[in-house]
Jmol script that loads the backbone (N, CA, C; Angstrom):
load data "model"
ATOM      1  N   MET A   1     -32.057  10.338 -30.010  1.00  0.00           N
ATOM      2  CA  MET A   1     -31.128  11.449 -29.999  1.00  0.00           C
ATOM      3  C   MET A   1     -31.334  12.249 -31.288  1.00  0.00           C
ATOM      4  N   ASP A   2     -31.372  13.543 -31.139  1.00  0.00           N
ATOM      5  CA  ASP A   2     -31.503  14.414 -32.305  1.00  0.00           C
ATOM      6  C   ASP A   2     -30.098  14.716 -32.814  1.00  0.00           C
ATOM      7  N   PHE A   3     -29.684  13.981 -33.833  1.00  0.00           N
ATOM      8  CA  PHE A   3     -28.324  14.091 -34.340  1.00  0.00           C
ATOM      9  C   PHE A   3     -28.026  15.464 -34.916  1.00  0.00           C
ATOM     10  N   LEU A   4     -29.030  16.112 -35.477  1.00  0.00           N
ATOM     11  CA  LEU A   4     -28.794  17.414 -36.110  1.00  0.00           C
ATOM     12  C   LEU A   4     -28.519  18.505 -35.091  1.00  0.00           C
ATOM     13  N   LYS A   5     -29.065  18.363 -33.893  1.00  0.00           N
ATOM     14  CA  LYS A   5     -28.860  19.369 -32.849  1.00  0.00           C
ATOM     15  C   LYS A   5     -27.694  19.020 -31.917  1.00  0.00           C
ATOM     16  N   SER A   6     -27.169  17.809 -32.036  1.00  0.00           N
ATOM     17  CA  SER A   6     -26.075  17.370 -31.173  1.00  0.00           C
ATOM     18  C   SER A   6     -24.730  17.724 -31.797  1.00  0.00           C
ATOM     19  N   SER A   7     -23.720  17.818 -30.959  1.00  0.00           N
ATOM     20  CA  SER A   7     -22.368  18.084 -31.461  1.00  0.00           C
ATOM     21  C   SER A   7     -21.786  16.801 -32.056  1.00  0.00           C
ATOM     22  N   ASP A   8     -20.743  16.971 -32.840  1.00  0.00           N
ATOM     23  CA  ASP A   8     -20.086  15.806 -33.445  1.00  0.00           C
ATOM     24  C   ASP A   8     -19.619  14.822 -32.380  1.00  0.00           C
ATOM     25  N   VAL A   9     -19.035  15.345 -31.321  1.00  0.00           N
ATOM     26  CA  VAL A   9     -18.481  14.491 -30.274  1.00  0.00           C
ATOM     27  C   VAL A   9     -19.594  13.757 -29.506  1.00  0.00           C
ATOM     28  N   GLU A  10     -20.743  14.398 -29.339  1.00  0.00           N
ATOM     29  CA  GLU A  10     -21.887  13.736 -28.698  1.00  0.00           C
ATOM     30  C   GLU A  10     -22.379  12.576 -29.555  1.00  0.00           C
ATOM     31  N   VAL A  11     -22.435  12.807 -30.844  1.00  0.00           N
ATOM     32  CA  VAL A  11     -22.877  11.757 -31.759  1.00  0.00           C
ATOM     33  C   VAL A  11     -21.852  10.620 -31.766  1.00  0.00           C
ATOM     34  N   ALA A  12     -20.571  10.940 -31.739  1.00  0.00           N
ATOM     35  CA  ALA A  12     -19.521   9.913 -31.695  1.00  0.00           C
ATOM     36  C   ALA A  12     -19.656   9.060 -30.440  1.00  0.00           C
ATOM     37  N   ALA A  13     -19.913   9.693 -29.301  1.00  0.00           N
ATOM     38  CA  ALA A  13     -20.107   8.945 -28.054  1.00  0.00           C
ATOM     39  C   ALA A  13     -21.331   8.032 -28.172  1.00  0.00           C
ATOM     40  N   TYR A  14     -22.386   8.530 -28.770  1.00  0.00           N
ATOM     41  CA  TYR A  14     -23.603   7.734 -28.965  1.00  0.00           C
ATOM     42  C   TYR A  14     -23.315   6.531 -29.869  1.00  0.00           C
ATOM     43  N   VAL A  15     -22.623   6.770 -30.971  1.00  0.00           N
ATOM     44  CA  VAL A  15     -22.312   5.691 -31.923  1.00  0.00           C
ATOM     45  C   VAL A  15     -21.497   4.596 -31.232  1.00  0.00           C
ATOM     46  N   LEU A  16     -20.492   5.000 -30.478  1.00  0.00           N
ATOM     47  CA  LEU A  16     -19.671   4.009 -29.776  1.00  0.00           C
ATOM     48  C   LEU A  16     -20.468   3.282 -28.707  1.00  0.00           C
ATOM     49  N   HIS A  17     -21.298   4.015 -27.993  1.00  0.00           N
ATOM     50  CA  HIS A  17     -22.137   3.391 -26.966  1.00  0.00           C
ATOM     51  C   HIS A  17     -23.030   2.320 -27.575  1.00  0.00           C
ATOM     52  N   GLU A  18     -23.585   2.613 -28.730  1.00  0.00           N
ATOM     53  CA  GLU A  18     -24.459   1.654 -29.415  1.00  0.00           C
ATOM     54  C   GLU A  18     -23.675   0.470 -29.987  1.00  0.00           C
ATOM     55  N   SER A  19     -22.467   0.722 -30.461  1.00  0.00           N
ATOM     56  CA  SER A  19     -21.676  -0.355 -31.077  1.00  0.00           C
ATOM     57  C   SER A  19     -21.102  -1.305 -30.032  1.00  0.00           C
ATOM     58  N   LYS A  20     -20.827  -0.788 -28.846  1.00  0.00           N
ATOM     59  CA  LYS A  20     -20.286  -1.546 -27.724  1.00  0.00           C
ATOM     60  C   LYS A  20     -18.884  -2.114 -27.969  1.00  0.00           C
ATOM     61  N   VAL A  21     -18.245  -1.702 -29.054  1.00  0.00           N
ATOM     62  CA  VAL A  21     -16.871  -2.116 -29.353  1.00  0.00           C
ATOM     63  C   VAL A  21     -16.118  -0.929 -29.950  1.00  0.00           C
ATOM     64  N   PRO A  22     -14.798  -0.883 -29.763  1.00  0.00           N
ATOM     65  CA  PRO A  22     -14.020   0.189 -30.388  1.00  0.00           C
ATOM     66  C   PRO A  22     -14.180   0.160 -31.906  1.00  0.00           C
ATOM     67  N   MET A  23     -14.105   1.343 -32.503  1.00  0.00           N
ATOM     68  CA  MET A  23     -14.257   1.466 -33.948  1.00  0.00           C
ATOM     69  C   MET A  23     -13.036   2.157 -34.539  1.00  0.00           C
ATOM     70  N   TYR A  24     -12.721   1.794 -35.768  1.00  0.00           N
ATOM     71  CA  TYR A  24     -11.659   2.466 -36.506  1.00  0.00           C
ATOM     72  C   TYR A  24     -12.081   3.918 -36.685  1.00  0.00           C
ATOM     73  N   TYR A  25     -11.147   4.839 -36.468  1.00  0.00           N
ATOM     74  CA  TYR A  25     -11.505   6.254 -36.397  1.00  0.00           C
ATOM     75  C   TYR A  25     -12.215   6.769 -37.647  1.00  0.00           C
ATOM     76  N   LYS A  26     -11.804   6.337 -38.826  1.00  0.00           N
ATOM     77  CA  LYS A  26     -12.457   6.841 -40.044  1.00  0.00           C
ATOM     78  C   LYS A  26     -13.900   6.339 -40.135  1.00  0.00           C
ATOM     79  N   ASP A  27     -14.122   5.082 -39.744  1.00  0.00           N
ATOM     80  CA  ASP A  27     -15.486   4.537 -39.752  1.00  0.00           C
ATOM     81  C   ASP A  27     -16.364   5.292 -38.764  1.00  0.00           C
ATOM     82  N   LEU A  28     -15.820   5.552 -37.584  1.00  0.00           N
ATOM     83  CA  LEU A  28     -16.554   6.290 -36.557  1.00  0.00           C
ATOM     84  C   LEU A  28     -16.900   7.695 -37.046  1.00  0.00           C
ATOM     85  N   ILE A  29     -15.923   8.376 -37.584  1.00  0.00           N
ATOM     86  CA  ILE A  29     -16.132   9.750 -38.041  1.00  0.00           C
ATOM     87  C   ILE A  29     -17.106   9.799 -39.221  1.00  0.00           C
ATOM     88  N   MET A  30     -16.983   8.865 -40.139  1.00  0.00           N
ATOM     89  CA  MET A  30     -17.906   8.835 -41.285  1.00  0.00           C
ATOM     90  C   MET A  30     -19.337   8.600 -40.813  1.00  0.00           C
ATOM     91  N   GLU A  31     -19.506   7.761 -39.803  1.00  0.00           N
ATOM     92  CA  GLU A  31     -20.845   7.533 -39.264  1.00  0.00           C
ATOM     93  C   GLU A  31     -21.377   8.793 -38.578  1.00  0.00           C
ATOM     94  N   VAL A  32     -20.513   9.501 -37.882  1.00  0.00           N
ATOM     95  CA  VAL A  32     -20.913  10.766 -37.247  1.00  0.00           C
ATOM     96  C   VAL A  32     -21.375  11.755 -38.315  1.00  0.00           C
ATOM     97  N   LEU A  33     -20.576  11.906 -39.359  1.00  0.00           N
ATOM     98  CA  LEU A  33     -20.915  12.856 -40.420  1.00  0.00           C
ATOM     99  C   LEU A  33     -22.218  12.459 -41.117  1.00  0.00           C
ATOM    100  N   GLU A  34     -22.414  11.168 -41.295  1.00  0.00           N
ATOM    101  CA  GLU A  34     -23.645  10.682 -41.933  1.00  0.00           C
ATOM    102  C   GLU A  34     -24.861  10.964 -41.052  1.00  0.00           C
ATOM    103  N   LYS A  35     -24.749  10.662 -39.766  1.00  0.00           N
ATOM    104  CA  LYS A  35     -25.878  10.877 -38.847  1.00  0.00           C
ATOM    105  C   LYS A  35     -26.213  12.365 -38.702  1.00  0.00           C
ATOM    106  N   ARG A  36     -25.189  13.193 -38.763  1.00  0.00           N
ATOM    107  CA  ARG A  36     -25.412  14.640 -38.638  1.00  0.00           C
ATOM    108  C   ARG A  36     -25.802  15.258 -39.974  1.00  0.00           C
ATOM    109  N   GLN A  37     -25.807  14.465 -41.024  1.00  0.00           N
ATOM    110  CA  GLN A  37     -26.159  14.903 -42.377  1.00  0.00           C
ATOM    111  C   GLN A  37     -25.351  16.131 -42.782  1.00  0.00           C
ATOM    112  N   LYS A  38     -24.062  16.056 -42.487  1.00  0.00           N
ATOM    113  CA  LYS A  38     -23.184  17.177 -42.815  1.00  0.00           C
ATOM    114  C   LYS A  38     -22.820  17.132 -44.288  1.00  0.00           C
ATOM    115  N   ASN A  39     -22.957  18.252 -44.934  1.00  0.00           N
ATOM    116  CA  ASN A  39     -22.523  18.393 -46.311  1.00  0.00           C
ATOM    117  C   ASN A  39     -21.019  18.652 -46.264  1.00  0.00           C
ATOM    118  N   VAL A  40     -20.256  17.641 -46.579  1.00  0.00           N
ATOM    119  CA  VAL A  40     -18.811  17.730 -46.426  1.00  0.00           C
ATOM    120  C   VAL A  40     -18.165  17.995 -47.777  1.00  0.00           C
ATOM    121  N   GLN A  41     -17.651  19.213 -47.915  1.00  0.00           N
ATOM    122  CA  GLN A  41     -16.937  19.556 -49.145  1.00  0.00           C
ATOM    123  C   GLN A  41     -15.465  19.171 -49.022  1.00  0.00           C
ATOM    124  N   ALA A  42     -14.912  19.349 -47.843  1.00  0.00           N
ATOM    125  CA  ALA A  42     -13.518  19.002 -47.593  1.00  0.00           C
ATOM    126  C   ALA A  42     -13.490  17.869 -46.566  1.00  0.00           C
ATOM    127  N   LEU A  43     -13.531  16.628 -47.054  1.00  0.00           N
ATOM    128  CA  LEU A  43     -13.621  15.464 -46.178  1.00  0.00           C
ATOM    129  C   LEU A  43     -12.433  15.378 -45.223  1.00  0.00           C
ATOM    130  N   ALA A  44     -11.248  15.611 -45.716  1.00  0.00           N
ATOM    131  CA  ALA A  44     -10.056  15.535 -44.863  1.00  0.00           C
ATOM    132  C   ALA A  44     -10.137  16.532 -43.712  1.00  0.00           C
ATOM    133  N   GLU A  45     -10.634  17.720 -43.988  1.00  0.00           N
ATOM    134  CA  GLU A  45     -10.771  18.745 -42.944  1.00  0.00           C
ATOM    135  C   GLU A  45     -11.815  18.320 -41.907  1.00  0.00           C
ATOM    136  N   ALA A  46     -12.945  17.766 -42.370  1.00  0.00           N
ATOM    137  CA  ALA A  46     -14.001  17.308 -41.463  1.00  0.00           C
ATOM    138  C   ALA A  46     -13.499  16.164 -40.583  1.00  0.00           C
ATOM    139  N   ILE A  47     -12.769  15.225 -41.178  1.00  0.00           N
ATOM    140  CA  ILE A  47     -12.218  14.102 -40.407  1.00  0.00           C
ATOM    141  C   ILE A  47     -11.249  14.633 -39.363  1.00  0.00           C
ATOM    142  N   SER A  48     -10.386  15.556 -39.754  1.00  0.00           N
ATOM    143  CA  SER A  48      -9.421  16.138 -38.831  1.00  0.00           C
ATOM    144  C   SER A  48     -10.111  16.848 -37.673  1.00  0.00           C
ATOM    145  N   GLU A  49     -11.163  17.586 -37.977  1.00  0.00           N
ATOM    146  CA  GLU A  49     -11.888  18.335 -36.946  1.00  0.00           C
ATOM    147  C   GLU A  49     -12.547  17.398 -35.930  1.00  0.00           C
ATOM    148  N   VAL A  50     -13.245  16.394 -36.417  1.00  0.00           N
ATOM    149  CA  VAL A  50     -13.929  15.456 -35.512  1.00  0.00           C
ATOM    150  C   VAL A  50     -12.901  14.638 -34.738  1.00  0.00           C
ATOM    151  N   TYR A  51     -11.842  14.214 -35.407  1.00  0.00           N
ATOM    152  CA  TYR A  51     -10.797  13.431 -34.742  1.00  0.00           C
ATOM    153  C   TYR A  51     -10.182  14.231 -33.594  1.00  0.00           C
ATOM    154  N   THR A  52      -9.926  15.501 -33.826  1.00  0.00           N
ATOM    155  CA  THR A  52      -9.363  16.366 -32.782  1.00  0.00           C
ATOM    156  C   THR A  52     -10.314  16.464 -31.593  1.00  0.00           C
ATOM    157  N   GLN A  53     -11.596  16.616 -31.858  1.00  0.00           N
ATOM    158  CA  GLN A  53     -12.582  16.699 -30.779  1.00  0.00           C
ATOM    159  C   GLN A  53     -12.616  15.414 -29.958  1.00  0.00           C
ATOM    160  N   ILE A  54     -12.579  14.273 -30.644  1.00  0.00           N
ATOM    161  CA  ILE A  54     -12.589  12.980 -29.947  1.00  0.00           C
ATOM    162  C   ILE A  54     -11.322  12.830 -29.116  1.00  0.00           C
ATOM    163  N   ASN A  55     -10.204  13.198 -29.704  1.00  0.00           N
ATOM    164  CA  ASN A  55      -8.918  13.067 -29.030  1.00  0.00           C
ATOM    165  C   ASN A  55      -8.844  13.908 -27.758  1.00  0.00           C
ATOM    166  N   MET A  56      -9.528  15.042 -27.736  1.00  0.00           N
ATOM    167  CA  MET A  56      -9.474  15.951 -26.583  1.00  0.00           C
ATOM    168  C   MET A  56     -10.541  15.658 -25.532  1.00  0.00           C
ATOM    169  N   ASP A  57     -11.480  14.789 -25.839  1.00  0.00           N
ATOM    170  CA  ASP A  57     -12.584  14.505 -24.928  1.00  0.00           C
ATOM    171  C   ASP A  57     -12.252  13.268 -24.089  1.00  0.00           C
ATOM    172  N   SER A  58     -12.288  13.407 -22.776  1.00  0.00           N
ATOM    173  CA  SER A  58     -11.894  12.317 -21.876  1.00  0.00           C
ATOM    174  C   SER A  58     -12.856  11.124 -21.904  1.00  0.00           C
ATOM    175  N   ARG A  59     -13.999  11.268 -22.527  1.00  0.00           N
ATOM    176  CA  ARG A  59     -14.929  10.132 -22.625  1.00  0.00           C
ATOM    177  C   ARG A  59     -14.431   9.070 -23.594  1.00  0.00           C
ATOM    178  N   PHE A  60     -13.459   9.438 -24.434  1.00  0.00           N
ATOM    179  CA  PHE A  60     -12.965   8.534 -25.456  1.00  0.00           C
ATOM    180  C   PHE A  60     -11.601   7.974 -25.073  1.00  0.00           C
ATOM    181  N   HIS A  61     -11.386   6.733 -25.464  1.00  0.00           N
ATOM    182  CA  HIS A  61     -10.147   6.026 -25.139  1.00  0.00           C
ATOM    183  C   HIS A  61      -9.554   5.457 -26.419  1.00  0.00           C
ATOM    184  N   TYR A  62      -8.271   5.755 -26.659  1.00  0.00           N
ATOM    185  CA  TYR A  62      -7.594   5.200 -27.830  1.00  0.00           C
ATOM    186  C   TYR A  62      -7.277   3.742 -27.537  1.00  0.00           C
ATOM    187  N   ALA A  63      -7.810   2.839 -28.359  1.00  0.00           N
ATOM    188  CA  ALA A  63      -7.658   1.401 -28.128  1.00  0.00           C
ATOM    189  C   ALA A  63      -6.511   0.799 -28.931  1.00  0.00           C
ATOM    190  N   GLY A  64      -5.817   1.614 -29.715  1.00  0.00           N
ATOM    191  CA  GLY A  64      -4.708   1.122 -30.528  1.00  0.00           C
ATOM    192  C   GLY A  64      -5.155   0.794 -31.941  1.00  0.00           C
ATOM    193  N   ASP A  65      -4.214   0.728 -32.843  1.00  0.00           N
ATOM    194  CA  ASP A  65      -4.476   0.400 -34.252  1.00  0.00           C
ATOM    195  C   ASP A  65      -5.525   1.300 -34.893  1.00  0.00           C
ATOM    196  N   GLY A  66      -5.555   2.570 -34.492  1.00  0.00           N
ATOM    197  CA  GLY A  66      -6.490   3.524 -35.088  1.00  0.00           C
ATOM    198  C   GLY A  66      -7.921   3.387 -34.594  1.00  0.00           C
ATOM    199  N   ARG A  67      -8.130   2.601 -33.551  1.00  0.00           N
ATOM    200  CA  ARG A  67      -9.487   2.372 -33.033  1.00  0.00           C
ATOM    201  C   ARG A  67      -9.727   3.181 -31.757  1.00  0.00           C
ATOM    202  N   TRP A  68     -10.950   3.678 -31.644  1.00  0.00           N
ATOM    203  CA  TRP A  68     -11.358   4.446 -30.467  1.00  0.00           C
ATOM    204  C   TRP A  68     -12.550   3.776 -29.812  1.00  0.00           C
ATOM    205  N   GLY A  69     -12.561   3.820 -28.481  1.00  0.00           N
ATOM    206  CA  GLY A  69     -13.681   3.306 -27.704  1.00  0.00           C
ATOM    207  C   GLY A  69     -14.023   4.311 -26.627  1.00  0.00           C
ATOM    208  N   LEU A  70     -14.851   3.891 -25.721  1.00  0.00           N
ATOM    209  CA  LEU A  70     -15.238   4.759 -24.606  1.00  0.00           C
ATOM    210  C   LEU A  70     -14.385   4.445 -23.383  1.00  0.00           C
ATOM    211  N   THR A  71     -13.995   5.479 -22.684  1.00  0.00           N
ATOM    212  CA  THR A  71     -13.168   5.323 -21.488  1.00  0.00           C
ATOM    213  C   THR A  71     -13.858   4.437 -20.460  1.00  0.00           C
ATOM    214  N   GLU A  72     -15.166   4.522 -20.370  1.00  0.00           N
ATOM    215  CA  GLU A  72     -15.907   3.750 -19.363  1.00  0.00           C
ATOM    216  C   GLU A  72     -15.773   2.238 -19.572  1.00  0.00           C
ATOM    217  N   TRP A  73     -15.362   1.814 -20.749  1.00  0.00           N
ATOM    218  CA  TRP A  73     -15.175   0.384 -21.009  1.00  0.00           C
ATOM    219  C   TRP A  73     -13.901  -0.161 -20.392  1.00  0.00           C
ATOM    220  N   ASN A  74     -12.986   0.714 -20.012  1.00  0.00           N
ATOM    221  CA  ASN A  74     -11.683   0.294 -19.499  1.00  0.00           C
ATOM    222  C   ASN A  74     -11.594   0.563 -18.010  1.00  0.00           C
ATOM    223  N   PRO A  75     -11.134  -0.423 -17.252  1.00  0.00           N
ATOM    224  CA  PRO A  75     -10.957  -0.169 -15.821  1.00  0.00           C
ATOM    225  C   PRO A  75      -9.855   0.854 -15.616  1.00  0.00           C
ATOM    226  N   PRO A  76      -9.916   1.605 -14.529  1.00  0.00           N
ATOM    227  CA  PRO A  76      -8.864   2.592 -14.280  1.00  0.00           C
ATOM    228  C   PRO A  76      -7.512   1.886 -14.169  1.00  0.00           C
ATOM    229  N   GLU A  77      -6.495   2.532 -14.700  1.00  0.00           N
ATOM    230  CA  GLU A  77      -5.161   1.944 -14.658  1.00  0.00           C
ATOM    231  C   GLU A  77      -4.622   1.996 -13.239  1.00  0.00           C
ATOM    232  N   THR A  78      -3.994   0.909 -12.846  1.00  0.00           N
ATOM    233  CA  THR A  78      -3.342   0.890 -11.549  1.00  0.00           C
ATOM    234  C   THR A  78      -1.849   1.018 -11.774  1.00  0.00           C
ATOM    235  N   LYS A  79      -1.210   1.667 -10.885  1.00  0.00           N
ATOM    236  CA  LYS A  79       0.223   1.892 -11.014  1.00  0.00           C
ATOM    237  C   LYS A  79       0.962   0.792 -10.260  1.00  0.00           C
ATOM    238  N   ARG A  80       0.838  -0.412 -10.785  1.00  0.00           N
ATOM    239  CA  ARG A  80       1.447  -1.567 -10.136  1.00  0.00           C
ATOM    240  C   ARG A  80       2.957  -1.468 -10.107  1.00  0.00           C
ATOM    241  N   SER A  81       3.527  -0.990 -11.169  1.00  0.00           N
ATOM    242  CA  SER A  81       4.982  -0.967 -11.232  1.00  0.00           C
ATOM    243  C   SER A  81       5.565  -0.071 -10.145  1.00  0.00           C
ATOM    244  N   SER A  82       4.974   1.109  -9.950  1.00  0.00           N
ATOM    245  CA  SER A  82       5.531   1.991  -8.925  1.00  0.00           C
ATOM    246  C   SER A  82       5.226   1.467  -7.531  1.00  0.00           C
ATOM    247  N   ARG A  83       4.017   0.911  -7.354  1.00  0.00           N
ATOM    248  CA  ARG A  83       3.662   0.364  -6.056  1.00  0.00           C
ATOM    249  C   ARG A  83       4.525  -0.853  -5.769  1.00  0.00           C
ATOM    250  N   GLY A  84       4.728  -1.687  -6.782  1.00  0.00           N
ATOM    251  CA  GLY A  84       5.563  -2.869  -6.645  1.00  0.00           C
ATOM    252  C   GLY A  84       7.004  -2.494  -6.365  1.00  0.00           C
ATOM    253  N   ALA A  85       7.480  -1.459  -7.012  1.00  0.00           N
ATOM    254  CA  ALA A  85       8.848  -1.011  -6.802  1.00  0.00           C
ATOM    255  C   ALA A  85       9.007  -0.488  -5.381  1.00  0.00           C
ATOM    256  N   ARG A  86       8.014   0.251  -4.920  1.00  0.00           N
ATOM    257  CA  ARG A  86       8.062   0.762  -3.549  1.00  0.00           C
ATOM    258  C   ARG A  86       8.062  -0.385  -2.558  1.00  0.00           C
ATOM    259  N   SER A  87       7.225  -1.385  -2.817  1.00  0.00           N
ATOM    260  CA  SER A  87       7.132  -2.537  -1.938  1.00  0.00           C
ATOM    261  C   SER A  87       8.453  -3.300  -1.917  1.00  0.00           C
ATOM    262  N   ALA A  88       9.057  -3.486  -3.081  1.00  0.00           N
ATOM    263  CA  ALA A  88      10.338  -4.187  -3.161  1.00  0.00           C
ATOM    264  C   ALA A  88      11.416  -3.403  -2.421  1.00  0.00           C
ATOM    265  N   THR A  89      11.417  -2.090  -2.571  1.00  0.00           N
ATOM    266  CA  THR A  89      12.386  -1.248  -1.878  1.00  0.00           C
ATOM    267  C   THR A  89      12.197  -1.356  -0.376  1.00  0.00           C
ATOM    268  N   THR A  90      10.954  -1.340   0.082  1.00  0.00           N
ATOM    269  CA  THR A  90      10.645  -1.461   1.504  1.00  0.00           C
ATOM    270  C   THR A  90      11.123  -2.809   2.033  1.00  0.00           C
ATOM    271  N   ASN A  91      10.872  -3.873   1.276  1.00  0.00           N
ATOM    272  CA  ASN A  91      11.295  -5.203   1.706  1.00  0.00           C
ATOM    273  C   ASN A  91      12.811  -5.310   1.785  1.00  0.00           C
ATOM    274  N   ARG A  92      13.528  -4.736   0.814  1.00  0.00           N
ATOM    275  CA  ARG A  92      14.993  -4.764   0.840  1.00  0.00           C
ATOM    276  C   ARG A  92      15.525  -4.001   2.046  1.00  0.00           C
ATOM    277  N   ALA A  93      14.916  -2.859   2.324  1.00  0.00           N
ATOM    278  CA  ALA A  93      15.357  -2.049   3.471  1.00  0.00           C
ATOM    279  C   ALA A  93      15.113  -2.808   4.775  1.00  0.00           C
ATOM    280  N   LYS A  94      13.979  -3.486   4.867  1.00  0.00           N
ATOM    281  CA  LYS A  94      13.647  -4.255   6.073  1.00  0.00           C
ATOM    282  C   LYS A  94      14.644  -5.397   6.258  1.00  0.00           C
ATOM    283  N   THR A  95      14.953  -6.102   5.177  1.00  0.00           N
ATOM    284  CA  THR A  95      15.906  -7.205   5.231  1.00  0.00           C
ATOM    285  C   THR A  95      17.289  -6.695   5.626  1.00  0.00           C
ATOM    286  N   ALA A  96      17.689  -5.566   5.076  1.00  0.00           N
ATOM    287  CA  ALA A  96      18.991  -4.978   5.410  1.00  0.00           C
ATOM    288  C   ALA A  96      19.051  -4.614   6.893  1.00  0.00           C
ATOM    289  N   ARG A  97      17.979  -4.039   7.419  1.00  0.00           N
ATOM    290  CA  ARG A  97      17.932  -3.690   8.852  1.00  0.00           C
ATOM    291  C   ARG A  97      18.039  -4.939   9.719  1.00  0.00           C
ATOM    292  N   GLN A  98      17.339  -6.003   9.307  1.00  0.00           N
ATOM    293  CA  GLN A  98      17.391  -7.247  10.083  1.00  0.00           C
ATOM    294  C   GLN A  98      18.811  -7.815  10.088  1.00  0.00           C
ATOM    295  N   ARG A  99      19.488  -7.758   8.938  1.00  0.00           N
ATOM    296  CA  ARG A  99      20.871  -8.232   8.853  1.00  0.00           C
ATOM    297  C   ARG A  99      21.781  -7.410   9.757  1.00  0.00           C
ATOM    298  N   GLU A 100      21.583  -6.096   9.727  1.00  0.00           N
ATOM    299  CA  GLU A 100      22.389  -5.212  10.565  1.00  0.00           C
ATOM    300  C   GLU A 100      22.169  -5.528  12.039  1.00  0.00           C
ATOM    301  N   GLU A 101      20.917  -5.748  12.422  1.00  0.00           N
ATOM    302  CA  GLU A 101      20.616  -6.057  13.825  1.00  0.00           C
ATOM    303  C   GLU A 101      21.284  -7.357  14.246  1.00  0.00           C
ATOM    304  N   LYS A 102      21.261  -8.386  13.388  1.00  0.00           N
ATOM    305  CA  LYS A 102      21.895  -9.662  13.713  1.00  0.00           C
ATOM    306  C   LYS A 102      23.403  -9.497  13.834  1.00  0.00           C
ATOM    307  N   LEU A 103      23.983  -8.731  12.912  1.00  0.00           N
ATOM    308  CA  LEU A 103      25.424  -8.487  12.982  1.00  0.00           C
ATOM    309  C   LEU A 103      25.781  -7.743  14.263  1.00  0.00           C
ATOM    310  N   PHE A 104      24.985  -6.747  14.600  1.00  0.00           N
ATOM    311  CA  PHE A 104      25.229  -5.969  15.813  1.00  0.00           C
ATOM    312  C   PHE A 104      25.111  -6.860  17.056  1.00  0.00           C
ATOM    313  N   GLU A 105      24.103  -7.741  17.067  1.00  0.00           N
ATOM    314  CA  GLU A 105      23.939  -8.678  18.192  1.00  0.00           C
ATOM    315  C   GLU A 105      25.139  -9.598  18.290  1.00  0.00           C
ATOM    316  N   GLY A 106      25.622 -10.075  17.127  1.00  0.00           N
ATOM    317  CA  GLY A 106      26.802 -10.956  17.113  1.00  0.00           C
ATOM    318  C   GLY A 106      28.028 -10.249  17.633  1.00  0.00           C
ATOM    319  N   ILE A 107      28.193  -8.979  17.295  1.00  0.00           N
ATOM    320  CA  ILE A 107      29.350  -8.206  17.760  1.00  0.00           C
ATOM    321  C   ILE A 107      29.269  -8.011  19.257  1.00  0.00           C
ATOM    322  N   GLN A 108      28.071  -7.733  19.785  1.00  0.00           N
ATOM    323  CA  GLN A 108      27.913  -7.523  21.215  1.00  0.00           C
ATOM    324  C   GLN A 108      28.187  -8.811  21.993  1.00  0.00           C
ATOM    325  N   GLU A 109      27.794  -9.969  21.451  1.00  0.00           N
ATOM    326  CA  GLU A 109      28.010 -11.238  22.118  1.00  0.00           C
ATOM    327  C   GLU A 109      29.498 -11.582  22.169  1.00  0.00           C
ATOM    328  N   ASP A 110      30.262 -11.196  21.134  1.00  0.00           N
ATOM    329  CA  ASP A 110      31.680 -11.470  21.079  1.00  0.00           C
ATOM    330  C   ASP A 110      32.450 -10.661  22.125  1.00  0.00           C
ATOM    331  N   ASN A 111      31.900  -9.525  22.527  1.00  0.00           N
ATOM    332  CA  ASN A 111      32.615  -8.666  23.491  1.00  0.00           C
ATOM    333  C   ASN A 111      32.370  -9.087  24.873  1.00  0.00           C
TER     334      ASN A 111
END
end "model"
wireframe off; spacefill off
backbone 0.3
color backbone group
């Protein structure tokens, strides 16, 4: 990869791909700046700029504790709670209907 011709975010994706593990954001950004041989006069500004680019790019996944990884390393999230809640609601409604039917049958038998 030609680091000098690549964007900061491309280099960050490459660095993470090679590391195969999430990296602390400052370490990741410093490696990007080093590989791109950027003359950084305002380090805080450069870190902020690269961090913003990583944060806005869907290829990157925040792993917690200031660490970033690649989205492809994480399986897609499943919405178990909503699906489970729907399933529980459906089961309660079914049980309620069955109770109503039994009560109705009992009332008809009494008459």
